[in-house]
C-alpha positions as CSV (number, residue, x, y, z in Angstrom):
1,X,48.7,24.4,-47.9
2,X,50.1,22.8,-44.8
3,X,48.2,23.1,-41.6
4,X,50.2,24.3,-38.6
5,X,50.2,21.9,-35.8
6,X,49.7,23.4,-32.3
7,X,50.9,21.7,-29.2
8,X,48.1,20.2,-27.1
9,X,46.9,22.6,-24.4
10,X,47.6,21.6,-20.8
11,X,44.4,20.7,-19.0
12,X,43.2,23.4,-16.7
13,X,43.0,22.3,-13.1
14,X,39.6,22.7,-11.5
15,X,39.3,25.6,-9.1
16,X,38.4,24.6,-5.6
17,X,35.7,27.1,-4.4
18,X,35.3,25.5,-1.0
19,X,37.8,27.6,0.9
20,X,36.3,30.8,-0.5
21,X,32.8,29.6,0.4
22,X,34.0,28.8,3.9
23,X,35.5,32.3,4.2
24,X,32.2,33.8,3.1
25,X,30.1,31.8,5.6
26,X,32.5,31.9,8.5
27,X,31.1,33.5,11.7
28,X,33.4,36.5,12.6
29,X,35.5,36.5,15.7
30,X,33.7,39.5,17.2
31,X,30.5,37.5,17.1
32,X,32.0,34.6,19.0
33,X,33.3,37.0,21.7
34,X,29.8,38.4,22.0
35,X,28.2,34.9,22.1
36,X,30.7,33.9,24.8
37,X,29.8,36.9,27.0
38,X,26.1,36.4,26.6
39,X,26.5,32.7,27.3
40,X,28.3,33.4,30.6
41,X,25.5,35.7,31.7
42,X,22.9,33.1,30.7
43,X,24.7,30.4,32.7
44,X,24.8,32.7,35.7
45,X,21.1,33.5,35.4
46,X,20.2,29.8,35.2
47,X,22.4,28.9,38.1
48,X,21.6,31.9,40.3
49,X,19.4,29.9,42.8
50,X,22.4,27.6,43.5
51,X,25.1,30.3,43.3
52,X,23.5,32.9,45.5
53,X,24.8,32.6,49.0
54,X,21.7,34.2,50.6
55,X,18.2,35.0,49.7
56,X,17.8,38.4,48.0
57,X,15.7,40.0,50.8
58,X,17.6,38.3,53.6
59,X,19.3,40.7,56.1
60,X,22.5,38.6,56.2
61,X,25.0,41.1,57.6
62,X,25.7,44.6,58.9
63,X,24.8,47.5,56.7
64,X,27.6,48.7,54.4
65,X,29.8,45.8,55.3
66,X,32.8,45.5,53.0
67,X,33.7,42.4,50.9
68,X,34.6,39.4,53.0
69,X,34.5,35.6,52.9
70,X,30.8,35.7,54.0
71,X,29.9,38.5,51.5
72,X,32.1,38.5,48.4
73,X,30.7,41.8,47.2
74,X,29.8,43.2,50.6
75,X,26.3,44.3,51.8
76,X,24.0,47.2,50.9
77,X,22.5,49.9,53.1
78,X,20.2,47.5,55.0
79,X,22.6,44.5,55.2
80,X,21.5,42.5,52.1
81,X,24.1,40.6,50.2
82,X,25.1,42.5,47.0
83,X,26.3,39.3,45.1
84,X,22.9,37.6,45.6
85,X,21.1,40.7,44.3
86,X,23.5,40.9,41.3
87,X,22.8,37.3,40.4
88,X,19.0,37.9,40.7
89,X,19.5,40.9,38.4
90,X,21.0,38.7,35.8
91,X,17.9,36.5,35.9
92,X,15.7,39.6,35.4
93,X,17.7,40.9,32.5
94,X,17.8,37.6,30.7
95,X,14.1,37.1,31.2
96,X,13.4,40.6,29.8
97,X,15.8,40.0,26.9
98,X,14.0,36.7,26.0
99,X,10.4,37.7,26.6
100,X,10.4,41.4,25.5
101,X,12.9,40.7,22.7
102,X,10.9,37.7,21.5
103,X,7.7,39.7,21.6
104,X,9.3,42.6,19.7
105,X,10.5,40.2,17.0
106,X,7.1,38.4,16.8
107,X,5.2,41.7,16.3
108,X,7.7,43.3,14.0
109,X,8.3,40.3,11.8
110,X,4.6,39.5,11.4
111,X,3.7,43.0,10.4
112,X,6.7,43.4,8.2
113,X,6.1,40.2,6.3
114,X,2.4,41.0,5.8
115,X,3.2,44.5,4.6
116,X,5.9,43.4,2.2
117,X,3.9,40.5,0.8
118,X,0.5,42.2,0.5
119,X,1.7,45.5,-0.8
120,X,-0.7,48.2,-2.0
121,X,-3.1,49.7,0.6
122,X,-2.2,47.2,3.3
123,X,1.5,48.0,3.0
124,X,0.8,51.8,3.0
125,X,-1.4,51.6,6.1
126,X,1.0,49.4,8.1
127,X,3.9,51.6,7.2
128,X,2.0,54.7,8.4
129,X,1.4,52.9,11.7
130,X,5.2,52.1,11.8
131,X,6.0,55.8,11.2
132,X,3.5,56.8,13.9
133,X,5.1,54.5,16.5
134,X,8.6,55.6,15.5
135,X,8.0,59.3,16.1
136,X,6.5,58.8,19.6
137,X,9.2,59.3,22.3
138,X,9.8,55.9,23.8
139,X,11.1,56.7,27.2
140,X,8.2,59.1,28.3
141,X,5.7,56.6,26.8
142,X,7.2,53.7,28.7
143,X,7.2,55.8,31.9
144,X,3.5,56.8,31.5
145,X,2.3,53.3,30.6
146,X,4.4,51.6,33.4
147,X,2.9,54.1,35.9
148,X,-0.7,53.3,35.1
149,X,-0.2,49.6,34.3
150,X,1.4,49.0,37.7
151,X,4.6,47.1,38.6
152,X,5.3,43.7,37.2
153,X,8.0,42.2,35.1
154,X,5.6,40.6,32.6
155,X,3.7,43.8,32.2
156,X,7.0,45.6,31.6
157,X,8.0,43.1,28.9
158,X,4.7,43.6,27.1
159,X,5.1,47.3,27.2
160,X,8.6,47.1,25.8
161,X,7.5,44.8,23.0
162,X,4.6,46.9,22.0
163,X,6.8,50.0,21.7
164,X,9.9,48.5,20.1
165,X,8.8,46.6,17.1
166,X,8.9,49.2,14.2
167,X,12.7,48.8,13.3
168,X,12.3,45.1,12.9
169,X,9.1,45.5,10.8
170,X,10.9,47.9,8.4
171,X,13.9,45.6,7.9
172,X,11.7,42.5,7.4
173,X,9.4,44.4,5.0
174,X,12.3,45.5,2.8
175,X,13.7,42.0,2.6
176,X,10.3,40.5,1.7
177,X,9.9,43.2,-1.0
178,X,13.2,42.0,-2.5
179,X,12.3,38.3,-2.3
180,X,9.0,38.8,-4.1
181,X,10.9,39.4,-7.3
182,X,12.9,36.2,-7.1
183,X,12.3,33.6,-9.7
184,X,11.4,30.7,-7.4
185,X,8.9,32.9,-5.5
186,X,7.2,33.9,-8.8
187,X,7.2,30.3,-9.8
188,X,5.5,29.2,-6.6
189,X,2.8,31.9,-7.2
190,X,2.4,30.7,-10.7
191,X,1.9,27.1,-9.6
192,X,-1.0,28.2,-7.4
193,X,0.6,28.4,-4.0
194,X,-1.3,30.5,-1.4
195,X,0.2,33.3,0.6
196,X,0.6,31.3,3.8
197,X,2.5,28.4,2.1
198,X,4.8,30.8,0.2
199,X,5.6,32.8,3.3
200,X,6.3,29.7,5.3
201,X,8.3,27.7,2.8
202,X,10.1,30.4,0.7
203,X,10.1,33.7,2.5
204,X,10.6,32.7,6.2
205,X,13.7,30.6,5.6
206,X,15.3,33.4,3.6
207,X,14.9,35.9,6.4
208,X,15.9,33.6,9.2
209,X,19.3,35.1,9.9
210,X,17.8,38.6,9.7
211,X,15.2,37.6,12.3
212,X,17.9,36.2,14.6
213,X,19.9,39.5,14.3
214,X,16.6,41.4,15.0
215,X,16.1,39.3,18.1
216,X,19.6,40.1,19.3
217,X,19.0,43.9,18.8
218,X,15.6,43.8,20.4
219,X,17.0,41.9,23.4
220,X,19.7,44.6,23.9
221,X,17.1,47.4,23.7
222,X,14.9,45.5,26.2
223,X,17.7,45.2,28.7
224,X,18.4,48.9,28.5
225,X,14.8,49.9,28.9
226,X,14.3,47.5,31.9
227,X,17.4,48.8,33.7
228,X,16.3,52.4,33.0
229,X,12.7,51.9,34.2
230,X,13.9,50.0,37.3
231,X,16.4,52.8,38.1
232,X,13.4,55.3,37.9
233,X,11.5,53.1,40.4
234,X,9.0,51.7,37.8
235,X,10.2,48.2,37.8
236,X,9.0,45.2,39.7
237,X,9.6,45.9,43.4
238,X,9.5,42.2,44.3
239,X,12.6,41.4,42.2
240,X,16.1,42.7,42.5
241,X,17.3,44.0,39.2
242,X,20.5,45.9,38.2
243,X,18.6,49.1,37.7
244,X,17.0,48.8,41.2
245,X,20.5,48.2,42.8
246,X,21.8,51.3,41.1
247,X,18.8,53.3,42.4
248,X,19.2,52.1,45.9
249,X,22.9,52.8,45.9
250,X,22.6,56.4,44.6
251,X,19.7,57.1,47.0
252,X,21.9,56.1,49.9
253,X,23.1,59.3,51.6
254,X,26.8,59.6,51.9
255,X,27.6,56.8,49.4
256,X,30.7,58.5,48.0
257,X,32.0,59.4,51.5
258,X,32.7,55.8,52.1
259,X,34.1,52.9,50.1
260,X,30.7,51.3,49.6
261,X,30.4,52.6,46.1
262,X,33.2,50.2,45.0
263,X,31.2,47.1,45.9
264,X,27.6,48.4,45.7
265,X,27.5,50.8,42.7
266,X,30.3,49.6,40.4
267,X,29.2,45.9,40.0
268,X,25.8,46.5,38.5
269,X,27.2,49.2,36.1
270,X,29.9,46.7,35.0
271,X,27.3,43.9,34.6
272,X,24.9,46.0,32.5
273,X,27.9,47.3,30.4
274,X,29.3,43.8,29.8
275,X,26.0,42.3,28.8
276,X,25.1,45.1,26.4
277,X,28.7,44.8,25.0
278,X,28.2,41.1,24.4
279,X,24.8,41.6,22.8
280,X,26.3,44.3,20.6
281,X,29.2,42.2,19.5
282,X,26.9,39.3,18.8
283,X,24.7,41.6,16.7
284,X,27.7,42.9,14.7
285,X,28.8,39.3,14.1
286,X,25.4,38.3,12.8
287,X,25.2,41.4,10.5
288,X,28.6,40.5,9.0
289,X,27.5,36.9,8.6
290,X,24.3,38.1,6.8
291,X,26.1,40.7,4.7
292,X,29.6,39.5,3.6
293,X,30.3,42.9,2.0
294,X,30.0,44.5,5.5
295,X,32.6,42.0,6.8
296,X,35.0,42.9,3.9
297,X,34.5,46.6,4.5
298,X,35.2,46.2,8.2
299,X,38.4,44.2,7.5
300,X,39.6,46.9,5.1
301,X,39.0,49.6,7.7
302,X,41.1,47.6,10.2
303,X,44.1,47.4,7.8
304,X,46.9,49.9,7.9
305,X,47.4,51.9,4.7
306,X,50.5,50.8,2.8
307,X,53.4,53.2,2.9
308,X,54.4,54.8,-0.4
């Protein structure tokens, strides 16, 4: 019986997975746009002392003086330069975003990691605390605490951090619960690693991007709360913030009977909107970077359906 000779099979070329990997790990364009917007405001906040043409409280011109070479955005109701106040407001907003957002992330991430890793009674108690803080109305609580705590930017940042951490805690807890079942974490426990070492070496690096996304979200909420409290008159009276500029403009009688609203009311609204838009875009980009399936879903939504 003769054996049938088969022709030698052609060698299979190795598949280069690098392009697909790069596509999966690429930061989306919307994230870069948000990062650019936030970076512009950060540069303006850092350079505000040198960019401001006048001191914030200086009476540098006539009241309700329109834009000119001396006052690019005009003056307010008492003759203070609006551009100088706007740059000072950028410093206040970025400070609140860093301090209050960082405090929110620190509290939420710490409690979320402890709850997710400890489990049992500790997890149940901490989650009940999270549920309690979540159901408390934030804005009335912030108003009451700010009224009794007194004005001050640092106090305001602490209040925002103490009332805004539950969403971060819940996200971090769910991620830690998932990581506890990973093989390398179980192996570290089996080899006798203590909780502090495992959380620092194995859990924290895995939730790093989630923590960065949480910081961006917390920063956006902190900026919104600060502007709202300053608009209500509960901010720091010694600092010019965007919310305070809006309050002073709206409290000015006959604002809309003149053209002053164009250079006094519109710029802080545009500044707050742009900064929040940049923070939102940056957060969306980080979420797509963390979860590639979200990026693919978003890209499919943006495509036009094929015609039959």
